[in-house]
N, C-alpha and C positions, 0 to 999 in steps of 0.2 A: 400324263402329268396330273390330270384330275384324280386318277386312282391313287396317287400318292398323297393327295390333299384331303380326300373325303372317303370315309369308311362306310358311312350309312348308304345302303343300296338306293334308298329313295332319293337322297341328296345327289348321289352320283348320276342317277337316271335323269334328274331334273337338269343338271348341267350338260349332260350328253344330248338331251332333247332340244336345247336352246339353239338359236341360229348361229351359224359360223363356228361350229364346235372345233373344227380342225384349226382354224385361224386363231381361236382363243387358246387352244392347246399349244401351238407354236410360240405364241407370245409369252405364255407362262414359262415355257422351257427357256426362252431367252432370258427372262428376268431371273430365273433360278441360276443360270450361269453367271449373271452379273452380281450374285451374292445376296439376293433377297431371302429373308427368313421364311420359314413355312407359314407362320401366322400372317405375315404380310401378304404372301402369295394367296392364301385363302381369301383375304379381303379383296384382293385384286381380281380373283376369279369371280367373286360376287359382283364386283363393279362391271366386269366385262359382260356377264350374263345380262345385266340390266341394260347396258348400253347397246348390246347386240339386238335385244328385243325392240328397243326404241328405234334403232336404225331401220329394222325391218318394217316397222309401222310407218316410217317416213320414206319408204320406197328404196331402202338399201343404203342410204347415206344420210349424214346429218352435218349441220354446221355447228360451230361453237355456240352461236346464239340459241339454236334449237336444243343443244345439250344443256345449256344453263336453264332454259325454260323447263325442260323435262325434269331436271333436278328439283326446281322450286315447286313444281305442281304435282309430281307423281311420286317422288321418293318418300316413303314413310317406313319407319322401322317397325318391328313386331309389336312394340308397346304403343304404337300409334304416334310416337313423337317424331319431330323433324330430326334429321341427322345433324351431328355436330359440324362446326366449321371445318374441322380437320377432315371429316368424312366427305363433306361437300368438295373441298379442294382435291381430295384424292380421286373422286369421281371425275372431276373436270380434267385433271392431269392425265390419268391413265385412260380415261374414256377417249379423250381427244388423241392421245398418243396411239392407242390401238386402232382407232378409226383411220388415222393417218397411215399406219403400217399396212392396212389392207386397201388403201386407196378409196376409203369411204368418207373421208372428212371433206365436206363441201367447202369450196373456197368462197369466202365472203368478200364482196367488193370493199375496198378500203374507203372510208369516208372521205369526201372531197376535202383537200387541204386548201386553205385560203391562200391566194396568191402563189399557188404552186408553180406556175410557169415562171414567174419572176424570181422565185427563190431558187428554182433549178438553174436558171441562167446565172444567177449570182454565185451558185455553187461551182459551176464550171469556170467562172471568172476567178474565183479564189484558188481553184485547183491548177488551172493552166497558166493564167497570167501572173498571179501572185505567188504561186508555188507553195501554198500553205500546206501544213501537214494534215492528214485525215482527221486527227483529233481536234485540231483548231477549227477545221471546217465544220465538223459535226457539232461542236459546241456553239459556234456562231449560228448555225441553222436552228438549233434548239432554242436559242434566245429569240430568234426572229419568229419562230412558231408561237412562242409564249406571247410575244407582243401582238401578233396577228389575232390570236384567240381573244385578246382583251378588247379588240376593236368592236364597236357596235355593228350589228348585223346590216345596218343600212350602208356601211362603208363598202362600196362596190369596186373601187379602184384605188390605186396608190395616190392618185391625184386628190382623192377625198380625205386623205390623212392630213391632220394638222399638227403643228408643233405643240399645241395645247394638249393633244392626246398623248404625245410622247412625254411631255412633262408630267401629266397625271400618272402615266404608267411608271415612270422613274420614281415619282414621289411615293407611289404605293409600294414599290420595292423597298424604298428607304424605311418607310413605316413598318414594313414586314421584317425588319432586322438585317437587311443586307449591309455588309460592311462597305466602307469607303472604296476599298480596292475592288470589290465585286460590282459595285455600282459603276465604277469607272470602266470596267470591262464590259458590262451590259450596255452602257451608253456608247462605248466605242464600237460595239457590234452594230448598234442601230445607226450610228453616224456613218459607218462604212457602207452599210446597205443602201441608205438613202442617198449617199453621194453617188454610188453606182446607179441607182434608180434615176437620179437626175440626169446623169450622162446618157442614159437610154431614152430619156424623154418621158418617163412614166410619171414623174412628179416634178415640182419645182425644186430649185436648189436651196430654198429657204429652210427646209427641215434640217438638212445636214448641218448647215451653218448655225442654226439656232439651238442645237443640242449642246447643253453645257455639261461638261464632265467635272466631277469633283476633283479638286487638286490633290495630287499624291506627293508626299514628301519622301525623298529618297532616304532609305535606311531609317524610317521613322519608328518602326516597331521593333521591340526587343524580340529575338527569336524565341518561339515557344517550344522548348525541348526539355525533356526530363533530365534530372541531374545524372552525372556520370555513375554515381553509386546505384541509382535506380536502374540504369541501363544494364549494368553488369549483373545486378541482382535478378533482373528479368531473364537474362540468359541462364544464370545459375539455377533458378527455380525450375525452369523447363528442361534443363539438361538431365536432371535426375528422374524425370517422369518416365513411367513405363507403359502407360496407356497409349493407344494409337494417336489420339488427338494431341496429346502433349508432345509426342515425338515429332509429329508433323509441324506443330506450332514452333518447336525449337528450331527446326530447319528454316522455317520462314523468317523467324526473328533473327537468325544468324545472317541471312541475306540482307535483311533490312538494315541491320546495325553495322555489319562489316563493310558492305558496299554502298549503303545509302540509296538503295533502289526504291523506286516508286512502287506503289502497290500494284499498278497495272503491269509493270515490268515483271514482277514476281508472278502475277496471274498468268501472263503469257509464256512463261518459261516452259520449255519442252525438254523431253529426254534427249533430243538431238542437240540441244544447246550446251550440253555438258560433255566435254572431251576428257574422259578419264585418263587416257594414255598420255596426253599432252598436259593434263591438269590445267585446263582452260575452261572458263565460263563465258559463254557468249550471251550478251544481253541486247535485246532489240529495243531501241529507243525511238518510239514513233514521233516524239516531239521534234527531234532533230533528223528524223528519217534516215537513220543509219544504225548499224550494230556495233557494239563495243565489246572488246575482249578483255577479260580479267584473268590474272593467275588465280587458280582455285586454291584459296587458303585452306590449310589442313583442318582447322576446326569446322569450317563451313562444309568442306567435303565430307568429313566424318558424319556431320549432322544429316546431310542429304543421304548418304549411304545407309545410315541407320534407318531413316524413314523409308527408303526404297525397299530395304530388306525386311523390316519388321512391321511397318504400318501401312504402306501404300496398298490399296486394293489391287487385286489381280484383274486387269482388264486391258482392252486394246487401246484405251485412250493414251495419247502421247504427252499430254500436258502433265507436268511434274506433280503439281499439288491438286489433289482431288478430295471430294467429300468422302468421309470415312464410311458413312452409311449409304446403302443403295437408295436411289439410283446414283451410281458413281459418276460424277460430272466434275468439270474443272471448278476449283474454288474461285469464287468471284472476288474482285477487288474490294467490294463492300464488306464481304465476310472477313477478309484479311484485316481491314481497318477495325472491324468490330472485335476481332480477336485481340488485337493490340490494346484497344480501349478497355476491354474487360480485364485483361491481365494487369495493366497499369493501374486502373482504378482499384483493383484488388490489393495492390501494393500500397495504396494510399497516395498515389501521385495525383496532384491537383493542378490542372492546366485548363486554360480557356477552351482549347481544342485538343483532344486526345485521339490519336489515330496513327495509322502507319506513317504519315508524313512527318510527324514529330520525331520519329526515329531517324529520318533523313537529316533533320536539323541536328540531332544528337551526333550523327556520324560526322557531319561537317565540324562540329565543335570539338570532337575527339581528334580529328586530323589537325585542326588549328592548334590545339594544345600540344600536340606531338611535334609541332614546329614546321609543318608543311606550308608552302607558299599558297597564295590564293590561286595561282595558275595550276598548281598540282591538285588542289582541292577541287577546282572547277573541272579539270580533266577526269578526276575520279568520279565526280557526280554526273558527268556527261553534259556539262554546260557549254554552250557556244559563246556566251558573252560573260565577261568578268563581272558585269553588273548583276547578273543572276547569282553568281557565287557570293557576292557581298551581302545578299539578303540573308544567307545562311550563317554568315560570320560577322555580324554587326558589332558584337560586343566581345572583345578579348578580355575575358574575366581575369586571366592570369596577368595580363599586362596592366590592368587596372589595379590589381593587388600590389604589383611592384611599385606603381606610382604612389599608391596610398601609403606604402611603407617607407618612402623616401623621407629623409630628415632634411626639411627645407629651412631649418632654423638659421643656418649659416648664410642663407641667401636673403634673409629678411632684414 
């Protein structure tokens, strides 16, 4: 592999003389099969040579902390300057990945988590006794870790936590721009944990009772969705693209708009979830802990087929949507939302929040305008409760227009 990258005998001799030459050679061959360009492979070969020498100085293995320290202290380019942030991140990523591949990445002990025992017990309670979904449990745990981090270092037990500390934390979140609904969810997680903690005798019951949640008003907010014309224009502008990114984005947008999928549901979609012979799309919905089958619409199927044939990288990954450039990995939900935001903003769409979820609102609005009932819309969106569906269909604009056009003169 090195002979394909370097022509100068002196350079080739230097790479051959470095530690772990065969392991570096195998790693580069693997990246070549994954689609990396020659110029990128040359830079990665340089990274591996540096990391291999550093690992040898550290006795054959390195931790990520030692890798970061080596980069900050030893790496200097030929002109004496420090490497760019891109080069630093490249050294960190490929250096750690190569060390891991040869079993030379030292495992670092995780930093102790505050109240880890209590939080683990609460996790089991949410999973076994309350039967909550993994997404809900992970979100609640994350909120509790944020709160524990905010506590003073002198707080040694949950009995030392006061309601004043909870109030200060929630006030700080409010000043930080959290919405009323987000504050309600945050306070609800705190209240649920401290209610459980009081039952276990870890603290008094006063904290859970004293947590005040902001009042939520049912159907208070008008749904934030782009106009129908903007939605169809979004599909039309990507349907004519010929570059791999646009072809992939059109397939994703088709799923978001036609089926109202969440970004995470698109992110987790695999090749095995599409039954081409039966023309069925299987969507895993972690919030309701079940899978849902849809008939595969012709426009959506054609968009996915075009992406698979013309744009999807050739690799062993089973996830449908991948990054176009190597390393080929599943496209994250955050990247999906960023793509939607970029394309809508480019069209001149102005909303308070622009992302993949606003297309879910748009899908509900399209179904409502087509005359579907709330039950049918809820089934399509995968809702368990009708109250969840009403959030997406709060304002029937067509119905309001009909009311506005009535001649009430004869009734006055």
